[in-house]
N, C-alpha and C positions, 0 to 999 in steps of 0.2 A: 613535431603536429604533434598534436590532440586524436587519440585514436579510441574513438567509445566503439562497444560491441553492441551492434542494434540488438541482439537477441540475446542476451547473458548466461539464460539457461543453456541454451543450448549450443555455446561455444564452449562454454566449462565442460559441460556434458562430455564432449565431443574431446576437449583438450584433457579429462582426464582418462576417456577409454583409451587414447590415441597413444599417451603417456603409460599407461597399464600395460598394453597387450604388446608384446614382443611377436606373439604371432598371429594367427587367425584366430585365436582364443580367446575369450573373453571371461574377463573376471565375473563371478556370477555374482560377486560382490558391487559390482558397479551396474545390476539391472534393476526394473524395478521390481519388489517385491509384487505377489500374486495377492490380488486384492482380499482382505481376510471375508471369512465369508462366517458372520455371526447372527445372531440374534439379539435385534433390536431391543433395547431395554426404555427406549425413550422412546415418544409416539409426539407427531408434528403433522401439521396440517400448512397448506397452500391458506393465507388470508387473503393476498391477493398478489396478483402477478399482472404487467404489465412489459411491453418492448421500447427497447429505444436504440432505432436505428438499425446498424447490420452493427453494434458493438465496436471493439476492437477488431474484428476482423483476424487477419491472418496475423497482428502484429503481435510480438510482449510487449504489452502493456495494461499495464494493472491498474486499470482506471477503475475506481471504486464511485458509490454512490455519496452524496452530505445529507446532511438532515438540517432540519431547525425549523420554527416560525409552523411547527404542526406539519412541516411537508417532508417529502422524501424529494431528492433532487439526481437526477440522471442524465449520463451526456454516453454521446458514442462519439469515435474520435474523428469522425465528418465534420463534426460541429453544431451536430442537434441537440438541445437538451431539454429537457421535461421535466415539472413537477408536480408532484402526484400528493392528496391529502394520504396524510400517515396511513390513516387507518382505515380508508376506504379504496386507497388507490385510484380514485377519481383525478382524473385530468386535471390540472390547474390551469395550469401553460402550458405553452411550446414556445421556443423561440430557435432559430438558426443563426451560429455566430459566426458562422464564414465570412470573408468578406473579398469583394472583386465585383466586375460587373457581372449583372444579368443580362443571358441572352435566349431566346425562341426558345434552346434546349430545354433551361430552369423552368421555364414555366410550364413546358409540356410535361414536368415532374423528374426529368434524367438531372443526374448531378454534375453541371457544367462548373461549378464555381471549384477552387481548388479546399482541399480540407483542410480544418483550423488544425487538424492534430491535438486533440483536448488531452492534457495532464494529468490537470485536478483541479479538485472548486471543493470549497467552501464558503460557508450562509453565517455572513454576520455584518452590524449596522444595518439592516433591512434590504441589503445587497445578494447577491448569487455573484460572486467570485469566480473565475473560468481562468486559469491557467492553462497554455498551447505550448505544442513543441515549438509551431509557428514564433517563439517570443511574444506573444501575444498577452496581456491581461484584459480578461473584460470585465468589467462590475454592472449585470442585470436587476433591475428590481425586483424584488424578491416576491412581490407580489403581483405584479402582470407579467414578467419576463422583459419589459421593457430594457433595449440599451440603452446608459448611465452614463458609463464615458469608456474607451479602449486607450490602451496605453504601449508601445513596444518597448520590451528590456531587450537587453545586449544578451540573451542568450535562452536558450529552451527551458520550460518549464515542466518536467516531470512528474509534479508530484503535488501536492494540494499544500496551496499556500497559508500561514496564519498570519491571521487578523486578531491584532491589539494594539493598544493605545493608538490610538484613530490611522495605523497604517495596517496596510497589507506586504507582506514579507513573505520572498521568494529565493529559496534557493536553486540557482540555474546550471546547468550541466558545463557552463563553463566556469564554473568556479566561484561567479559572482554568488553575495548574496544583497538583495534587493526591496527596498522598503519605498514602495508607493503610499499617497497620498487616499484613506480611503474612500474620501467623497468627493473627492478630482481628479485621480489618478497621476497626479504630478510626481516626479519622482524627491524623496525625502533624502534619501543616501545611499549610498552600494559600496559595498563593499568585497574583495578579490581573497583569490586563495589562489595559491601552485594547484595545479592539477596534474598528475602522473599522465609518462606517456598513451599508457592503457589503463582505461578503469571500466568498471560496470556500465551497461545502459540502464542507469537511474539515479536519482537524489534526493537523500530525504529531506522529509518537510521538516523545517523547523519546528525547535518546540520555543517555547517563551514562557518566560516567568519572573516574578517582580524588577520588569526591566531591562533584563536579559536576553539575548537570544544564541539559542543553540541547538549549534549545525554539527552534521558528522561532513566530512569530506573526502574526497576521493585519495588522499595519503593517509589516511587511515586516523587523523586528527577529529577532537572535536573542540570546535572553535565555539568561543562566547563574545559575543557583540554587545555593544551597549545600545539598546534599541532607538535610543532619542537620535544618535548621532551615525552609528554603525561603525564607531570604534571598536578595535580587538580589545575585551579587558584580558581572556588570556586563553591558552589555549594547551589540551594535552592529547600525548600521542599514545593514544590507545593500543594501535599494533603498527608495528614498523613492516613495510614491506622486506622481504626477503627473498633470497634467491636468483637464478643466474638470468631467468629472464624477464622480461616484462608481467609477461601470463603470470610465473610464481611469483611475480612481485604485488600483484593487485590487493589492497589494504583496504578499500574504501570501508565507509561505514555508512554505510546505503541504508540500513533500516533506522528508522526516524528516533533519537531518543525519546527516552522518555522522561518525565523529571517526576519527584513525589516528595513533598517537601524540602531538605537540604539535601537530595540524592541525586545523581543523575545516570543513568543506565545506556551506555555504550555498547553497540555490536557490530563486531568486524566483518567482513569476508576475508579478512587478512587473519583470522584464527585467536580473538581477544573476543572477551566478553566482560568490559569491567563497570563496577560500581565507584562513582566522583562524588565527593564532597564536594558540595557547591561553594562553602564558606571558604574558603580554601586551594581547591581546585586538588586536592590530596586525593590519590588513587586507594580506596579502600580496600577491595579486593579486584583480582582479576580472574579470570579462569578460560582455559583453552578451548573455545569453540568457537567455531566459524561458519556464517552466515550472514544472508542480506538480506530476509525478510522481516516487516517489524514485528516485535515484541510483544507483550502483553503483560500487564499486571493486574490481581488478582489478590488483594487482601497481602497477605508476606508473600506472595507467591510469584516469583517472573517464571513465564510461559515463553517459550519459544520452538521453532525449530533451527533445522543445523542445515548445510547443504546438501545432504543426504538423504531430510526431507525428516529426520527423527527428531519425536518430539521431546521438550524436557521442560521437567519443574522444577528449577531453581528457589532456595530459601534465600527471597531478595534482601535478607537482613548480613547473610553472611557468606551468601554466593555458594553454599552447600547444595548440593546437586539432592532432590526429593526423588524424584523417579523420571523415567524416561520409555519411552515406548518407541519400538522399531517396526512397528507393522507395516506402516508406509514408507517404508523404506525406499528411495529415488523414486519415490512418486510423484515429483514433483507438485509438496502440496502450496497450498495460496499459506500467506500470515494468517495467522489466528485471529479469533475476537472470540473473549468470554460473553457468554452468553447461559443468562443464570449459573448454575451449579457446572457447567459444561464451557471446552473448550473444542470451537467449531472451526473445522478447515474444511480445503479442496482439496482435489486432484485433479493430474493433467487427462484421467479419463470422466470429469463429469458430475464423481461422486463429492458427496457430504458427508464429513464425519463428526461426532460427538465423545468426546475423551472426559471421562472424570476427572477434573479440576484436584481433586483431594487424591485419586488413585493411580490417576494416567490409565486407567482403561478404557477401551474400545467400546462403547453403546450401543452408538447407530451407524450405521451406513448407510445411504439411499441414492441412490444416479439420480441427478436433477438435470445434469444437460447434457447432451451429445455432443457437446463440446468441452473442451478443457476450462478448468476454472482458473483464471489467473488472479481475479481481484480477492482482497481481504475483506472479508463479511463485515458488516455495522452494526449494530444493533441498537436499536431504538426502541425507548419506551416498551421493553420486553421481547419487541418482533425483533428476528433476525435477518439482516437484509440481504440478498445476494445478487450480482449482478455477475452474468455470463460473460462469456468471449462473445456470442451472436447477441450481445444485447437484451438480453432477456432478465425481466428485475423479478425477482421470486423473495415475498416477504413473508416467511413462515413462524407460526407460533405452536406454544404447546398445543395438544391436542386436547380435543374436551375430554373430561371424566368419561370412562368406558368406552372410546376408542383403544384398538389396539395399535400396537406397535406399526403392524402389518399393515391393517386398513388404512393408519396413516400415510405409510409410505406411498401407497397405492393410488392416494388423493395425491399426492406431491406429482407421481411421475405423470400422470394426465394433463 
């Protein structure tokens, strides 16, 4: 029977603590580091901000915004979707994708419909495609928000689909990958994979290039599928499950693969970060890092955080470590985003941090939310877009010349 961790961060942290402690004493190496006190070297200000329902509330859901067509799209877990003008934050439309019979309580403003449990969204082909944990994939008109089609798939959609070659392709928690026609939602193909007894509560978004769909699996593999029919071309074992217990054998490739030219980068919770040559499915290099958050590529640098929230930069060509920074150790940082010359991450206390990409120096720290930050930021036309746990969308820009970092930080907190 397949068993998922509903809150993977909490479960992993508790397991580590239990295994590490033989008495009432807790290993200090497992405790969150004190928040770094620094003088900000970067100035930011809020261009605009808005709210989207209740966000993800108390659930551990890494739901992040999407962008396209000069708009930013954001959702809450319940099923409320909003589209904002990219530059001004003006509301363009909103839509509720929850499904069910409405009653008098709904019309009076109470949430009487079951939640859609939104898992991820992506804009393409003049539509916004929304995947849900209920196993629904919904297409909305990108200009109006009106529903175009709704299809049911055989598993939860926990991450954003990829849309290419006229298909919407989603990796499901069941281990399957499904492709639907982007215009009408009809199933084109589906492919299945073995799922271990215990996996992290997550699924990486597929990557697509030159007719191939690249998917990380719960068994520690990267699988390549033909985008036309879903047939497997090859698979590579990135990390092998090891250990005597199901928990110790977790090897999920939960980070979305990155494809750059003929190179594919895959990151496993089982303790391996690998570069593969797509031309022959050959492993070029492998390094022993363990994590589950998405990576970022900036030129020849591969940036990521491990399971202890230590930030690293590797030479993407050789795998040689360029720098590391442990100032946020065990602070449960989000996946990062490349914003101009900085690597941006959030933490469990609602702070946003900016690291110098070239050196790893922490240049900026600012509290932007009273809730934990879970979602990976996105960058839209030099704007840093962050969605907080409680549904606030913050769009930051570099501060205007003459503003100090302190003044801008105060503006952000308001």
